C-alpha positions as CSV (number, residue, x, y, z in Angstrom):
1,M,11.5,14.2,30.1
2,K,10.5,17.8,31.1
3,M,9.1,18.2,34.6
4,F,7.3,20.9,36.4
5,N,9.2,23.1,38.9
6,R,7.1,24.3,41.8
7,R,9.5,26.2,44.1
8,N,6.7,28.1,45.7
9,F,4.1,25.3,45.6
10,I,1.8,25.2,48.6
11,A,0.8,21.6,49.0
12,N,-2.6,21.9,50.7
13,T,-4.0,24.5,48.3
14,A,-7.5,23.5,47.1
15,L,-7.2,21.6,43.8
16,A,-9.4,22.5,40.8
17,G,-10.0,21.4,37.2
18,G,-12.6,21.5,34.5
19,G,-14.7,19.3,32.4
20,L,-18.0,18.5,30.8
21,V,-20.5,15.7,31.2
22,L,-21.5,13.6,28.1
23,A,-24.0,15.3,25.9
24,S,-26.1,12.2,25.6
25,R,-27.1,12.1,29.2
26,T,-30.7,12.8,30.0
27,N,-31.8,15.9,31.9
28,A,-32.8,13.8,34.9
29,E,-29.3,12.3,35.0
30,A,-27.7,15.7,34.6
31,A,-29.7,17.0,37.5
32,D,-28.1,14.4,39.7
33,A,-24.6,15.3,38.6
34,L,-22.1,15.7,41.4
35,K,-18.9,17.7,40.8
36,L,-15.9,17.4,43.1
37,S,-12.4,18.6,43.2
38,F,-9.6,16.1,43.9
39,M,-7.2,16.8,46.7
40,L,-3.8,15.4,47.4
41,H,-4.0,12.0,48.9
42,A,-1.2,13.0,51.2
43,T,-3.3,15.9,52.6
44,F,-6.4,13.6,52.9
45,F,-4.4,10.8,54.6
46,S,-2.7,13.2,57.0
47,S,-6.0,14.8,58.0
48,E,-7.7,11.5,58.5
49,M,-4.8,10.3,60.7
50,K,-4.5,13.7,62.4
51,L,-0.8,13.7,61.9
52,A,1.1,16.5,63.6
53,K,3.5,16.6,60.6
54,P,1.4,16.0,57.4
55,L,3.2,13.7,55.0
56,D,2.8,11.5,51.9
57,P,3.2,7.9,53.1
58,Q,3.8,6.6,49.5
59,A,6.4,9.1,48.2
60,F,9.9,9.1,49.7
61,V,12.9,11.4,49.9
62,Y,16.5,10.8,50.7
63,D,17.5,11.4,54.3
64,P,20.8,9.8,55.4
65,A,19.9,10.1,59.1
66,V,16.9,7.9,58.8
67,P,17.2,4.2,59.7
68,A,15.2,1.5,57.9
69,G,11.7,1.2,59.2
70,V,8.0,1.0,58.6
71,G,6.0,4.1,57.6
72,P,2.5,5.1,58.7
73,Q,0.8,2.9,56.1
74,G,2.9,-0.2,57.0
75,I,5.2,0.4,54.1
76,H,8.8,-0.8,54.7
77,H,11.4,1.7,53.6
78,L,15.2,1.3,53.3
79,A,17.7,3.2,55.5
80,G,18.3,6.7,54.1
81,Y,14.7,7.2,52.9
82,R,11.5,8.5,54.6
83,P,8.0,9.6,53.6
84,C,8.2,13.2,52.3
85,L,6.7,15.9,54.4
86,I,4.1,18.2,52.8
87,A,5.7,21.2,54.4
88,G,9.2,20.0,53.7
89,P,11.5,20.9,50.8
90,V,9.8,20.1,47.4
91,D,12.7,20.7,45.0
92,V,14.1,17.3,45.9
93,E,14.1,14.0,44.1
94,A,11.2,11.6,44.7
95,Y,11.9,7.9,45.4
96,N,10.0,4.8,46.1
97,A,10.3,3.0,49.5
98,N,13.2,0.9,48.0
99,G,15.2,4.0,47.2
100,K,14.5,3.9,43.4
101,P,14.3,7.3,41.9
102,L,10.9,8.0,40.4
103,G,12.2,10.5,37.8
104,F,10.6,13.6,39.1
105,Q,10.7,16.0,42.1
106,I,8.3,16.2,45.0
107,A,7.1,19.5,43.6
108,D,6.0,17.8,40.5
109,W,4.1,15.1,42.5
110,F,2.3,17.7,44.7
111,A,1.4,19.9,41.6
112,A,-1.3,17.5,40.4
113,R,-4.8,18.9,40.0
114,G,-8.1,17.3,39.1
115,E,-11.9,17.4,39.0
116,V,-14.4,14.7,38.8
117,K,-18.1,14.7,37.7
118,I,-20.3,11.8,38.8
119,V,-23.6,11.3,37.0
120,R,-26.3,8.7,37.8
121,Y,-26.3,6.1,35.0
122,G,-28.8,3.3,35.5
123,A,-27.9,1.4,38.7
124,G,-24.4,2.8,38.6
125,A,-22.7,6.0,37.5
126,L,-20.6,7.7,34.8
127,V,-17.5,9.1,36.4
128,T,-15.7,11.7,34.2
129,S,-12.4,13.0,35.5
130,H,-10.1,15.7,34.2
131,F,-6.5,16.1,35.3
132,T,-3.6,18.6,34.9
133,N,0.0,18.5,36.1
134,L,0.2,14.8,36.3
135,I,3.5,13.1,35.6
136,P,4.0,13.6,31.8
137,N,3.2,10.4,29.9
138,G,2.6,8.6,33.3
139,L,0.4,5.6,33.6
140,Y,-2.5,5.9,36.0
141,S,-5.6,4.0,37.1
142,L,-8.8,5.0,38.9
143,F,-9.8,3.0,41.9
144,E,-12.7,3.1,44.3
145,N,-12.1,3.3,48.1
146,H,-14.4,1.3,50.3
147,F,-14.3,3.0,53.7
148,D,-17.0,0.7,55.0
149,M,-14.5,-2.2,54.9
150,K,-11.9,-3.0,57.6
151,P,-9.2,-2.6,56.5
152,I,-10.3,-0.2,53.8
153,G,-10.9,-2.0,50.5
154,F,-9.9,-1.0,47.0
155,T,-11.5,-2.0,43.7
156,P,-11.0,-0.8,40.1
157,L,-13.5,2.0,39.5
158,D,-14.9,0.1,36.5
159,G,-15.2,-3.1,38.6
160,T,-13.1,-5.2,36.3
161,G,-9.7,-3.4,35.9
162,T,-10.1,-3.3,32.1
163,S,-11.2,0.3,31.4
164,N,-9.9,2.3,34.4
165,S,-6.3,3.0,33.3
166,F,-4.9,5.8,31.1
167,N,-1.8,7.7,30.2
168,A,-1.3,11.4,30.8
169,D,-0.1,13.3,27.8
170,A,3.3,15.0,27.4
171,N,2.0,18.0,29.3
172,G,0.6,15.9,32.2
173,S,-3.1,16.4,31.2
174,A,-5.7,13.6,30.9
175,S,-9.4,13.0,30.8
176,I,-11.2,9.7,31.2
177,T,-14.8,8.6,31.7
178,V,-15.4,5.3,33.6
179,K,-18.7,3.5,34.0
180,A,-19.0,2.4,37.7
181,A,-21.4,-0.6,38.1
182,K,-22.7,0.6,41.4
183,K,-23.8,3.9,42.9
184,L,-21.1,5.8,44.8
185,S,-21.8,7.0,48.3
186,H,-19.9,8.6,51.3
187,A,-18.5,5.2,51.9
188,N,-16.5,5.6,48.7
189,A,-13.9,7.8,47.1
190,V,-12.5,8.1,43.6
191,L,-8.7,7.4,43.9
192,L,-6.0,8.2,41.4
193,V,-3.1,5.7,41.5
194,Y,0.2,6.3,39.7
195,H,2.1,3.3,38.4
196,S,5.8,4.0,38.7
197,D,6.5,0.6,37.1
198,H,4.6,1.7,34.0
199,Q,2.2,-1.2,34.3
200,S,-1.4,-1.4,35.3
201,H,-2.3,-4.3,37.5
202,G,-5.9,-5.2,36.7
203,L,-7.9,-5.8,39.8
204,Q,-4.9,-4.7,42.0
205,R,-3.3,-1.4,42.5
206,G,0.3,-2.7,42.6
207,D,2.9,-2.8,45.3
208,I,2.0,0.3,47.4
209,G,4.9,2.7,47.9
210,I,7.0,0.6,45.5
211,T,5.2,0.5,42.1
212,A,1.9,2.1,43.0
213,H,1.3,5.5,44.6
214,H,-1.9,7.3,45.6
215,Q,-1.7,10.8,44.2
216,L,-5.2,12.3,44.3
217,I,-8.5,11.5,45.9
218,A,-12.1,12.8,46.0
219,R,-14.4,11.4,48.7
220,I,-18.1,11.4,48.0
221,P,-19.8,13.8,50.5
222,V,-22.6,12.8,52.8
């Protein structure tokens, strides 16, 4: 499988994409459209946690000097593997927390880009997302973060886990429109989850850092 090579990739560059809302929406709904760029979940997480060394807590690299331990999201990792640093080498193999190769390099993981458009639709919203540079043919799901829950909660963006999953094409591009049952607010974010086990998990994301990995996120502004 052909992968992207990003030797000079800068991980915290603003991410952008493109897309159109559905033509059938009313003018009133279109006027309420909100367009956001996705950012790397690694960058978002590191900023929220104020980490001195920004990292991705769900994508790992081989490092023989590292003992077994628990990462910043409570993910247990085997000896010899650690969360990858955003400013670290990117032309290296990506692994899960159990040391299983994910089949791509960290550069490919950090290359993802996306844009989302949210339009009021009855009591809920139509959420249209466009992505590029995803893992080619990779299986993904869109989830909703609930920052007003402690710990933070996660639910499928469609509420049921039946229409929120999709495959990227052979070039890593994808588009999907999901109907959210409820209005999204600053307490929410649209979250892109990659399934490294090639299986969606319905109402659940999967085993975080093992079979499920947060790649991109777009938080709803105030």
